[in-house]
All heavy atoms as TSV, in Angstrom:
chain	resi	resn	atom	element	x	y	z
A	1	MET	N	N	6.638	-20.662	26.418
A	1	MET	CA	C	7.641	-20.919	25.425
A	1	MET	C	C	7.869	-19.637	24.617
A	1	MET	O	O	6.933	-19.040	24.075
A	1	MET	CB	C	7.203	-22.032	24.519
A	1	MET	CG	C	8.132	-22.281	23.374
A	1	MET	SD	S	7.452	-23.573	22.293
A	1	MET	CE	C	8.829	-24.637	22.242
A	2	ALA	N	N	9.104	-19.191	24.556
A	2	ALA	CA	C	9.425	-17.944	23.864
A	2	ALA	C	C	9.620	-18.219	22.336
A	2	ALA	O	O	10.146	-19.265	21.971
A	2	ALA	CB	C	10.678	-17.373	24.473
A	3	LEU	N	N	9.217	-17.258	21.559
A	3	LEU	CA	C	9.422	-17.352	20.124
A	3	LEU	C	C	10.732	-16.664	19.777
A	3	LEU	O	O	11.057	-15.608	20.313
A	3	LEU	CB	C	8.269	-16.687	19.398
A	3	LEU	CG	C	6.906	-17.314	19.578
A	3	LEU	CD1	C	5.864	-16.443	18.856
A	3	LEU	CD2	C	6.883	-18.714	19.034
A	4	ALA	N	N	11.461	-17.252	18.819
A	4	ALA	CA	C	12.706	-16.646	18.374
A	4	ALA	C	C	12.404	-15.391	17.605
A	4	ALA	O	O	11.459	-15.324	16.826
A	4	ALA	CB	C	13.489	-17.635	17.537
A	5	ILE	N	N	13.201	-14.354	17.820
A	5	ILE	CA	C	13.073	-13.111	17.072
A	5	ILE	C	C	13.888	-13.192	15.791
A	5	ILE	O	O	15.107	-13.373	15.860
A	5	ILE	CB	C	13.498	-11.916	17.917
A	5	ILE	CG1	C	12.640	-11.830	19.199
A	5	ILE	CG2	C	13.434	-10.613	17.121
A	5	ILE	CD1	C	13.074	-10.755	20.176
A	6	ARG	N	N	13.209	-13.060	14.692
A	6	ARG	CA	C	13.932	-13.153	13.401
A	6	ARG	C	C	14.396	-11.764	12.999
A	6	ARG	O	O	13.660	-10.763	13.163
A	6	ARG	CB	C	13.016	-13.699	12.338
A	6	ARG	CG	C	12.575	-15.135	12.624
A	6	ARG	CD	C	11.795	-15.730	11.503
A	6	ARG	NE	N	11.024	-14.813	10.690
A	6	ARG	CZ	C	9.979	-15.126	9.998
A	6	ARG	NH1	N	9.507	-16.359	9.997
A	6	ARG	NH2	N	9.338	-14.223	9.292
A	7	PRO	N	N	15.553	-11.648	12.430
A	7	PRO	CA	C	16.046	-10.367	11.956
A	7	PRO	C	C	15.243	-9.863	10.723
A	7	PRO	O	O	14.743	-10.682	9.944
A	7	PRO	CB	C	17.477	-10.602	11.550
A	7	PRO	CG	C	17.554	-12.062	11.288
A	7	PRO	CD	C	16.498	-12.700	12.169
A	8	LEU	N	N	15.060	-8.586	10.629
A	8	LEU	CA	C	14.358	-8.021	9.498
A	8	LEU	C	C	15.276	-7.964	8.290
A	8	LEU	O	O	16.456	-7.613	8.385
A	8	LEU	CB	C	13.877	-6.568	9.799
A	8	LEU	CG	C	12.819	-6.485	10.915
A	8	LEU	CD1	C	12.549	-4.999	11.200
A	8	LEU	CD2	C	11.579	-7.192	10.514
A	9	PRO	N	N	14.762	-8.266	7.100
A	9	PRO	CA	C	15.606	-8.147	5.888
A	9	PRO	C	C	15.860	-6.722	5.568
A	9	PRO	O	O	14.998	-5.834	5.767
A	9	PRO	CB	C	14.768	-8.831	4.805
A	9	PRO	CG	C	13.372	-8.788	5.320
A	9	PRO	CD	C	13.423	-8.782	6.831
A	10	VAL	N	N	17.044	-6.407	5.100
A	10	VAL	CA	C	17.446	-5.046	4.801
A	10	VAL	C	C	17.959	-5.004	3.360
A	10	VAL	O	O	18.794	-5.827	2.966
A	10	VAL	CB	C	18.580	-4.564	5.771
A	10	VAL	CG1	C	19.040	-3.156	5.415
A	10	VAL	CG2	C	18.078	-4.620	7.193
A	11	LEU	N	N	17.467	-4.030	2.601
A	11	LEU	CA	C	17.976	-3.883	1.234
A	11	LEU	C	C	19.305	-3.184	1.239
A	11	LEU	O	O	19.506	-2.203	1.987
A	11	LEU	CB	C	16.959	-3.037	0.404
A	11	LEU	CG	C	15.649	-3.679	0.093
A	11	LEU	CD1	C	14.744	-2.675	-0.646
A	11	LEU	CD2	C	15.803	-4.932	-0.763
A	12	GLU	N	N	20.209	-3.680	0.426
A	12	GLU	CA	C	21.525	-3.085	0.353
A	12	GLU	C	C	21.953	-2.952	-1.098
A	12	GLU	O	O	21.458	-3.712	-1.969
A	12	GLU	CB	C	22.545	-3.947	1.079
A	12	GLU	CG	C	22.286	-4.030	2.597
A	12	GLU	CD	C	23.263	-4.966	3.307
A	12	GLU	OE1	O	24.044	-5.646	2.610
A	12	GLU	OE2	O	23.218	-5.001	4.552
A	13	GLY	N	N	22.877	-2.079	-1.375
A	13	GLY	CA	C	23.462	-1.942	-2.698
A	13	GLY	C	C	22.499	-1.543	-3.760
A	13	GLY	O	O	21.700	-0.617	-3.626
A	14	ALA	N	N	22.604	-2.211	-4.931
A	14	ALA	CA	C	21.797	-1.873	-6.108
A	14	ALA	C	C	20.288	-2.026	-5.849
A	14	ALA	O	O	19.509	-1.211	-6.297
A	14	ALA	CB	C	22.224	-2.720	-7.304
A	15	ALA	N	N	19.910	-3.028	-5.080
A	15	ALA	CA	C	18.485	-3.235	-4.778
A	15	ALA	C	C	17.963	-2.091	-3.964
A	15	ALA	O	O	16.827	-1.621	-4.217
A	15	ALA	CB	C	18.304	-4.549	-4.017
A	16	ALA	N	N	18.722	-1.560	-3.011
A	16	ALA	CA	C	18.272	-0.443	-2.234
A	16	ALA	C	C	18.167	0.830	-3.085
A	16	ALA	O	O	17.180	1.591	-2.965
A	16	ALA	CB	C	19.218	-0.203	-1.049
A	17	ASP	N	N	19.122	1.047	-3.964
A	17	ASP	CA	C	19.065	2.193	-4.849
A	17	ASP	C	C	17.865	2.136	-5.757
A	17	ASP	O	O	17.159	3.159	-5.989
A	17	ASP	CB	C	20.353	2.290	-5.667
A	17	ASP	CG	C	21.563	2.589	-4.839
A	17	ASP	OD1	O	21.435	3.207	-3.775
A	17	ASP	OD2	O	22.684	2.242	-5.284
A	18	ARG	N	N	17.606	0.963	-6.324
A	18	ARG	CA	C	16.438	0.799	-7.216
A	18	ARG	C	C	15.136	1.025	-6.465
A	18	ARG	O	O	14.260	1.669	-6.999
A	18	ARG	CB	C	16.484	-0.611	-7.841
A	18	ARG	CG	C	15.422	-0.865	-8.873
A	18	ARG	CD	C	15.600	-2.165	-9.543
A	18	ARG	NE	N	15.585	-3.314	-8.649
A	18	ARG	CZ	C	16.627	-4.087	-8.365
A	18	ARG	NH1	N	17.812	-3.883	-8.924
A	18	ARG	NH2	N	16.519	-5.090	-7.503
A	19	PHE	N	N	15.040	0.543	-5.265
A	19	PHE	CA	C	13.854	0.767	-4.456
A	19	PHE	C	C	13.603	2.232	-4.200
A	19	PHE	O	O	12.503	2.738	-4.335
A	19	PHE	CB	C	13.973	0.004	-3.132
A	19	PHE	CG	C	12.811	0.207	-2.207
A	19	PHE	CD1	C	11.661	-0.558	-2.348
A	19	PHE	CD2	C	12.853	1.146	-1.190
A	19	PHE	CE1	C	10.565	-0.362	-1.511
A	19	PHE	CE2	C	11.776	1.377	-0.359
A	19	PHE	CZ	C	10.625	0.617	-0.547
A	20	VAL	N	N	14.686	2.994	-3.823
A	20	VAL	CA	C	14.544	4.391	-3.534
A	20	VAL	C	C	14.124	5.159	-4.791
A	20	VAL	O	O	13.256	6.017	-4.747
A	20	VAL	CB	C	15.858	4.951	-2.921
A	20	VAL	CG1	C	15.800	6.466	-2.834
A	20	VAL	CG2	C	16.073	4.334	-1.552
A	21	ARG	N	N	14.736	4.811	-5.917
A	21	ARG	CA	C	14.369	5.471	-7.213
A	21	ARG	C	C	12.914	5.255	-7.537
A	21	ARG	O	O	12.176	6.196	-7.885
A	21	ARG	CB	C	15.262	4.994	-8.324
A	21	ARG	CG	C	16.597	5.657	-8.417
A	21	ARG	CD	C	17.271	5.438	-9.784
A	21	ARG	NE	N	17.266	4.032	-10.163
A	21	ARG	CZ	C	18.194	3.165	-9.853
A	21	ARG	NH1	N	19.224	3.503	-9.134
A	21	ARG	NH2	N	18.153	1.919	-10.312
A	22	LYS	N	N	12.444	4.057	-7.388
A	22	LYS	CA	C	11.042	3.733	-7.703
A	22	LYS	C	C	10.116	4.406	-6.706
A	22	LYS	O	O	9.034	4.913	-7.118
A	22	LYS	CB	C	10.813	2.232	-7.688
A	22	LYS	CG	C	11.332	1.549	-8.933
A	22	LYS	CD	C	10.972	0.068	-8.941
A	22	LYS	CE	C	11.381	-0.574	-10.239
A	22	LYS	NZ	N	10.882	-1.976	-10.312
A	23	ALA	N	N	10.470	4.429	-5.446
A	23	ALA	CA	C	9.616	5.103	-4.461
A	23	ALA	C	C	9.540	6.596	-4.743
A	23	ALA	O	O	8.437	7.180	-4.669
A	23	ALA	CB	C	10.213	4.867	-3.059
A	24	ASN	N	N	10.645	7.200	-5.066
A	24	ASN	CA	C	10.620	8.650	-5.397
A	24	ASN	C	C	9.823	8.929	-6.647
A	24	ASN	O	O	9.067	9.906	-6.685
A	24	ASN	CB	C	12.040	9.189	-5.520
A	24	ASN	CG	C	12.742	9.318	-4.236
A	24	ASN	OD1	O	12.126	9.387	-3.175
A	24	ASN	ND2	N	14.075	9.237	-4.258
A	25	ARG	N	N	9.944	8.076	-7.640
A	25	ARG	CA	C	9.179	8.261	-8.873
A	25	ARG	C	C	7.695	8.138	-8.597
A	25	ARG	O	O	6.894	8.901	-9.115
A	25	ARG	CB	C	9.615	7.218	-9.893
A	25	ARG	CG	C	9.028	7.432	-11.249
A	25	ARG	CD	C	9.501	6.429	-12.299
A	25	ARG	NE	N	10.837	5.906	-12.069
A	25	ARG	CZ	C	11.186	4.625	-12.199
A	25	ARG	NH1	N	10.294	3.718	-12.521
A	25	ARG	NH2	N	12.400	4.237	-11.966
A	26	THR	N	N	7.302	7.253	-7.752
A	26	THR	CA	C	5.893	7.050	-7.398
A	26	THR	C	C	5.354	8.246	-6.645
A	26	THR	O	O	4.215	8.699	-6.844
A	26	THR	CB	C	5.727	5.739	-6.547
A	26	THR	OG1	O	6.197	4.665	-7.324
A	26	THR	CG2	C	4.256	5.567	-6.194
A	27	LEU	N	N	6.149	8.775	-5.713
A	27	LEU	CA	C	5.718	9.934	-4.956
A	27	LEU	C	C	5.547	11.138	-5.830
A	27	LEU	O	O	4.673	11.992	-5.603
A	27	LEU	CB	C	6.738	10.248	-3.837
A	27	LEU	CG	C	6.738	9.306	-2.641
A	27	LEU	CD1	C	7.884	9.625	-1.719
A	27	LEU	CD2	C	5.409	9.331	-1.916
A	28	LYS	N	N	6.353	11.309	-6.838
A	28	LYS	CA	C	6.298	12.474	-7.740
A	28	LYS	C	C	5.187	12.362	-8.795
A	28	LYS	O	O	4.869	13.350	-9.447
A	28	LYS	CB	C	7.661	12.684	-8.425
A	28	LYS	CG	C	8.696	13.149	-7.484
A	28	LYS	CD	C	10.014	13.309	-8.219
A	28	LYS	CE	C	11.127	13.668	-7.286
A	28	LYS	NZ	N	12.426	13.767	-7.976
A	29	ALA	N	N	4.640	11.168	-8.958
A	29	ALA	CA	C	3.640	10.934	-10.025
A	29	ALA	C	C	2.426	11.827	-9.796
A	29	ALA	O	O	1.964	11.945	-8.672
A	29	ALA	CB	C	3.258	9.496	-10.078
A	30	LYS	N	N	1.955	12.413	-10.821
A	30	LYS	CA	C	0.776	13.271	-10.753
A	30	LYS	C	C	-0.503	12.473	-10.693
A	30	LYS	O	O	-1.561	12.956	-10.289
A	30	LYS	CB	C	0.737	14.203	-11.953
A	30	LYS	CG	C	1.919	15.127	-12.060
A	30	LYS	CD	C	1.823	16.252	-11.111
A	30	LYS	CE	C	2.995	17.197	-11.337
A	30	LYS	NZ	N	3.181	18.158	-10.349
A	31	LYS	N	N	-0.498	11.270	-11.205
A	31	LYS	CA	C	-1.708	10.457	-11.321
A	31	LYS	C	C	-2.166	10.070	-9.934
A	31	LYS	O	O	-1.423	9.545	-9.141
A	31	LYS	CB	C	-1.382	9.172	-12.119
A	31	LYS	CG	C	-2.597	8.290	-12.333
A	31	LYS	CD	C	-2.201	7.093	-13.151
A	31	LYS	CE	C	-3.407	6.163	-13.303
A	31	LYS	NZ	N	-3.030	4.949	-14.021
A	32	LYS	N	N	-3.407	10.317	-9.698
A	32	LYS	CA	C	-4.041	9.996	-8.419
A	32	LYS	C	C	-5.022	8.844	-8.631
A	32	LYS	O	O	-5.618	8.714	-9.731
A	32	LYS	CB	C	-4.766	11.165	-7.823
A	32	LYS	CG	C	-3.861	12.360	-7.541
A	32	LYS	CD	C	-2.833	12.032	-6.510
A	32	LYS	CE	C	-1.904	13.221	-6.276
A	32	LYS	NZ	N	-0.803	12.910	-5.476
A	33	LEU	N	N	-5.245	8.063	-7.638
A	33	LEU	CA	C	-6.120	6.921	-7.733
A	33	LEU	C	C	-7.566	7.433	-7.480
A	33	LEU	O	O	-7.868	8.064	-6.478
A	33	LEU	CB	C	-5.740	5.884	-6.662
A	33	LEU	CG	C	-6.420	4.562	-6.700
A	33	LEU	CD1	C	-6.158	3.880	-8.059
A	33	LEU	CD2	C	-5.854	3.677	-5.592
A	34	ASP	N	N	-8.476	7.107	-8.434
A	34	ASP	CA	C	-9.845	7.533	-8.338
A	34	ASP	C	C	-10.721	6.380	-7.789
A	34	ASP	O	O	-10.917	5.401	-8.480
A	34	ASP	CB	C	-10.383	7.978	-9.682
A	34	ASP	CG	C	-11.813	8.485	-9.619
A	34	ASP	OD1	O	-12.276	8.857	-8.527
A	34	ASP	OD2	O	-12.494	8.527	-10.684
A	35	LEU	N	N	-11.123	6.522	-6.564
A	35	LEU	CA	C	-11.938	5.483	-5.960
A	35	LEU	C	C	-13.380	5.876	-5.748
A	35	LEU	O	O	-14.118	5.275	-4.985
A	35	LEU	CB	C	-11.327	5.131	-4.548
A	35	LEU	CG	C	-9.935	4.562	-4.581
A	35	LEU	CD1	C	-9.411	4.385	-3.162
A	35	LEU	CD2	C	-9.912	3.225	-5.303
A	36	SER	N	N	-13.798	6.851	-6.487
A	36	SER	CA	C	-15.201	7.355	-6.302
A	36	SER	C	C	-16.250	6.293	-6.575
A	36	SER	O	O	-17.244	6.206	-5.874
A	36	SER	CB	C	-15.446	8.624	-7.157
A	36	SER	OG	O	-15.234	8.295	-8.506
A	37	GLU	N	N	-16.044	5.487	-7.620
A	37	GLU	CA	C	-16.997	4.440	-7.932
A	37	GLU	C	C	-17.030	3.365	-6.828
A	37	GLU	O	O	-18.100	2.885	-6.459
A	37	GLU	CB	C	-16.668	3.758	-9.292
A	37	GLU	CG	C	-16.881	4.680	-10.459
A	37	GLU	CD	C	-18.345	5.116	-10.596
A	37	GLU	OE1	O	-19.255	4.271	-10.389
A	37	GLU	OE2	O	-18.557	6.298	-10.893
A	38	LYS	N	N	-15.878	3.028	-6.271
A	38	LYS	CA	C	-15.829	2.074	-5.196
A	38	LYS	C	C	-16.502	2.608	-3.944
A	38	LYS	O	O	-17.162	1.887	-3.210
A	38	LYS	CB	C	-14.351	1.719	-4.874
A	38	LYS	CG	C	-13.653	1.027	-5.984
A	38	LYS	CD	C	-13.996	-0.416	-6.033
A	38	LYS	CE	C	-13.211	-1.113	-7.083
A	38	LYS	NZ	N	-13.544	-2.511	-7.233
A	39	VAL	N	N	-16.340	3.919	-3.696
A	39	VAL	CA	C	-16.961	4.544	-2.538
A	39	VAL	C	C	-18.486	4.505	-2.688
A	39	VAL	O	O	-19.183	4.197	-1.736
A	39	VAL	CB	C	-16.475	6.010	-2.357
A	39	VAL	CG1	C	-17.299	6.721	-1.332
A	39	VAL	CG2	C	-14.995	5.994	-1.980
A	40	LYS	N	N	-19.005	4.797	-3.877
A	40	LYS	CA	C	-20.424	4.741	-4.140
A	40	LYS	C	C	-20.977	3.319	-3.930
A	40	LYS	O	O	-22.027	3.148	-3.306
A	40	LYS	CB	C	-20.749	5.214	-5.532
A	40	LYS	CG	C	-20.574	6.677	-5.749
A	40	LYS	CD	C	-20.853	7.043	-7.201
A	40	LYS	CE	C	-20.538	8.494	-7.460
A	40	LYS	NZ	N	-20.719	8.837	-8.894
A	41	ALA	N	N	-20.259	2.348	-4.462
A	41	ALA	CA	C	-20.694	0.970	-4.318
A	41	ALA	C	C	-20.688	0.517	-2.861
A	41	ALA	O	O	-21.616	-0.139	-2.417
A	41	ALA	CB	C	-19.809	0.043	-5.166
A	42	THR	N	N	-19.660	0.912	-2.174
A	42	THR	CA	C	-19.557	0.550	-0.731
A	42	THR	C	C	-20.669	1.231	0.063
A	42	THR	O	O	-21.273	0.584	0.942
A	42	THR	CB	C	-18.188	0.953	-0.188
A	42	THR	OG1	O	-17.146	0.331	-0.962
A	42	THR	CG2	C	-18.003	0.553	1.263
A	43	ALA	N	N	-20.938	2.475	-0.241
A	43	ALA	CA	C	-22.010	3.188	0.479
A	43	ALA	C	C	-23.359	2.539	0.214
A	43	ALA	O	O	-24.181	2.379	1.149
A	43	ALA	CB	C	-22.021	4.661	0.057
A	44	PHE	N	N	-23.590	2.105	-1.005
A	44	PHE	CA	C	-24.819	1.425	-1.342
A	44	PHE	C	C	-24.985	0.111	-0.596
A	44	PHE	O	O	-26.014	-0.181	-0.027
A	44	PHE	CB	C	-24.878	1.155	-2.869
A	44	PHE	CG	C	-26.093	0.434	-3.307
A	44	PHE	CD1	C	-27.302	1.076	-3.411
A	44	PHE	CD2	C	-26.040	-0.911	-3.609
A	44	PHE	CE1	C	-28.446	0.384	-3.833
A	44	PHE	CE2	C	-27.164	-1.612	-4.011
A	44	PHE	CZ	C	-28.368	-0.911	-4.160
A	45	ILE	N	N	-23.910	-0.630	-0.542
A	45	ILE	CA	C	-23.924	-1.930	0.192
A	45	ILE	C	C	-24.213	-1.704	1.670
A	45	ILE	O	O	-25.039	-2.377	2.281
A	45	ILE	CB	C	-22.623	-2.714	-0.026
A	45	ILE	CG1	C	-22.512	-3.169	-1.492
A	45	ILE	CG2	C	-22.488	-3.861	0.944
A	45	ILE	CD1	C	-21.175	-3.691	-1.891
A	46	LEU	N	N	-23.498	-0.761	2.214
A	46	LEU	CA	C	-23.671	-0.497	3.687
A	46	LEU	C	C	-25.094	0.063	3.994
A	46	LEU	O	O	-25.640	-0.249	5.046
A	46	LEU	CB	C	-22.625	0.488	4.156
A	46	LEU	CG	C	-21.189	-0.068	4.224
A	46	LEU	CD1	C	-20.224	1.048	4.608
A	46	LEU	CD2	C	-21.123	-1.223	5.224
A	47	LYS	N	N	-25.626	0.847	3.085
A	47	LYS	CA	C	-26.951	1.400	3.277
A	47	LYS	C	C	-28.001	0.305	3.283
A	47	LYS	O	O	-28.957	0.324	4.061
A	47	LYS	CB	C	-27.245	2.415	2.179
A	47	LYS	CG	C	-28.556	3.124	2.339
A	47	LYS	CD	C	-28.749	4.185	1.261
A	47	LYS	CE	C	-29.888	3.780	0.397
A	47	LYS	NZ	N	-30.180	4.661	-0.736
A	48	ASN	N	N	-27.817	-0.722	2.444
A	48	ASN	CA	C	-28.779	-1.776	2.330
A	48	ASN	C	C	-28.501	-2.976	3.252
A	48	ASN	O	O	-29.249	-3.890	3.272
A	48	ASN	CB	C	-28.854	-2.243	0.885
A	48	ASN	CG	C	-29.429	-1.189	-0.005
A	48	ASN	OD1	O	-30.340	-0.449	0.352
A	48	ASN	ND2	N	-28.869	-1.037	-1.195
A	49	ALA	N	N	-27.372	-2.952	3.915
A	49	ALA	CA	C	-27.032	-4.084	4.793
A	49	ALA	C	C	-27.944	-4.044	6.033
A	49	ALA	O	O	-28.249	-3.028	6.559
A	49	ALA	CB	C	-25.573	-3.940	5.228
A	50	LYS	N	N	-28.311	-5.179	6.424
A	50	LYS	CA	C	-29.188	-5.324	7.609
A	50	LYS	C	C	-28.357	-5.843	8.779
A	50	LYS	O	O	-28.527	-6.908	9.270
A	50	LYS	CB	C	-30.339	-6.258	7.315
A	50	LYS	CG	C	-31.199	-5.758	6.179
A	50	LYS	CD	C	-32.437	-6.582	6.035
A	50	LYS	CE	C	-33.170	-6.300	4.805
A	50	LYS	NZ	N	-33.836	-5.232	4.481
A	51	ILE	N	N	-27.432	-4.959	9.186
A	51	ILE	CA	C	-26.534	-5.331	10.306
A	51	ILE	C	C	-26.991	-4.653	11.545
A	51	ILE	O	O	-27.360	-3.561	11.599
A	51	ILE	CB	C	-25.086	-4.934	9.943
A	51	ILE	CG1	C	-24.631	-5.592	8.682
A	51	ILE	CG2	C	-24.140	-5.265	11.093
A	51	ILE	CD1	C	-23.249	-5.202	8.229
């Protein structure tokens, strides 16, 4: 039994312009995400895991 292929939604008009502006603003942002604490916690968990 074949599954129907659904069309992908496409942004148009003002919604598309707003999306592009927000995407460009995010790319230009100087703030970087600091995941160092998460990396340390993950390394600790993996080190102690008995897998």
